[in-house]
C-alpha positions in Angstrom: 0.0 0.0 0.0 1.4 3.4 -1.0 0.8 6.8 0.5 -2.0 7.7 -2.1 -4.0 4.5 -1.3 -3.6 5.2 2.4 -4.9 8.9 1.9 -7.9 7.6 -0.1 -8.8 5.1 2.6 -8.6 7.7 5.4 -10.7 10.1 3.4 -13.4 7.5 2.8 -13.5 6.5 6.5 -13.6 10.1 7.7 -16.2 11.0 5.1 -18.5 8.0 6.4 -18.0 8.9 10.0 -18.9 12.5 9.3 -22.0 11.6 7.4 -23.2 9.4 10.2 -22.6 11.9 12.9 -24.2 14.8 10.9 -27.2 12.5 10.2 -27.4 11.7 14.0 -27.1 15.3 15.0 -29.8 16.5 12.5 -32.2 13.8 13.8 -31.6 15.0 17.3 -32.2 18.7 16.5 -35.3 17.8 14.4 -36.8 15.7 17.2 -36.0 18.6 19.7 -37.8 21.0 17.4 -40.8 18.6 17.1 -41.1 18.3 20.8 -41.1 22.1 21.1 -37.8 22.4 22.9 -35.5 25.4 22.4 -32.7 24.5 19.9 -30.3 27.3 20.7 -30.2 29.5 23.7 -28.4 32.8 23.3 -25.5 33.9 25.5 -24.8 37.4 26.6 -21.5 38.6 25.1 -19.1 39.2 28.0 -17.1 42.3 28.0 -14.2 40.8 30.0 -10.9 40.0 28.4 -10.1 36.4 28.0 -6.8 34.9 27.0 -7.5 33.0 23.8 -3.9 33.1 22.5 -0.4 33.9 23.7 0.1 36.4 20.9 -1.3 39.7 22.2 -2.4 41.1 18.8 -4.2 37.9 18.0 -5.7 37.8 21.5 -7.0 41.5 21.2 -8.6 40.6 17.8 -10.3 37.5 19.2 -11.6 39.5 22.2 -13.0 42.1 19.9 -14.8 39.4 17.9 -16.1 37.7 20.9 -17.6 41.1 22.3 -19.2 42.4 19.1 -23.0 42.4 19.1 -23.0 40.5 15.7 -22.6 37.2 17.7 -24.9 38.1 20.5 -28.5 37.1 20.5 -29.8 34.4 18.2 -33.5 34.1 17.4 -35.2 31.2 18.9 -36.3 28.6 16.4 -39.6 26.5 16.6 -40.7 23.9 14.2 -44.1 25.7 13.2 -42.3 28.9 12.1 -39.9 26.9 9.9 -42.6 24.8 8.5 -44.5 28.0 7.5 -41.5 29.4 5.8 -40.7 26.3 3.9 -44.3 25.8 2.8 -44.4 29.4 1.5 -41.2 28.7 -0.5 -42.7 25.6 -1.9 -45.8 27.3 -3.2 -43.6 29.5 -5.4 -43.7 32.5 -3.2 -39.9 32.7 -2.5 -38.9 35.4 -0.1 -38.0 38.7 -1.8 -35.2 39.6 0.6 -31.9 38.2 1.4 -30.6 37.2 4.8 -29.9 40.8 5.8 -33.5 41.9 4.7 -32.2 43.7 1.6 -34.5 43.5 -1.4 -33.6 41.0 -4.1 -34.6 41.2 -7.7 -35.7 37.6 -8.5 -36.2 38.3 -12.2 -32.4 38.5 -12.8 -31.8 35.0 -11.3 -30.5 32.2 -13.5 -33.2 29.6 -14.3 -31.2 26.8 -12.6 -31.1 28.8 -9.4 -34.8 29.6 -9.5 -35.5 25.8 -10.1 -33.3 24.9 -7.2 -35.0 27.5 -4.9 -38.5 26.4 -5.8 -38.0 22.7 -6.0 -40.0 20.4 -3.6 -37.4 18.9 -1.2 -39.9 17.0 1.0 -38.8 13.6 -0.3 -35.2 14.4 0.3 -36.0 15.4 4.0 -37.9 12.3 4.5 -34.8 10.2 3.8 -33.0 11.8 6.9 -35.8 10.8 9.3 
């Protein structure tokens, strides 16, 4: 066995393990959402300085990142609101804003992208249950 064969085998094993773990985690999150439990609880950003690294410049940057409001509160997710959003998208009424609530002109999208956004993925989702 040479080096290339070993690398291929390792990649395949890692890929399989990651696939199984991701599938398991998705099932857990989906079951939690079905039961109405909170999936993600927000943490308050601390303003104290923490030593993330020995390099003071890197440590300052990491502290700034940790203390910004961009990473503060996350909205709570419940299964009913997600179902409503996905159902609306499947009916052809795709949202007209991007993730930052800026307007998006959907008439300029490529046909393949439009097809991907409006396709019915319910059969695919059923495979993961």
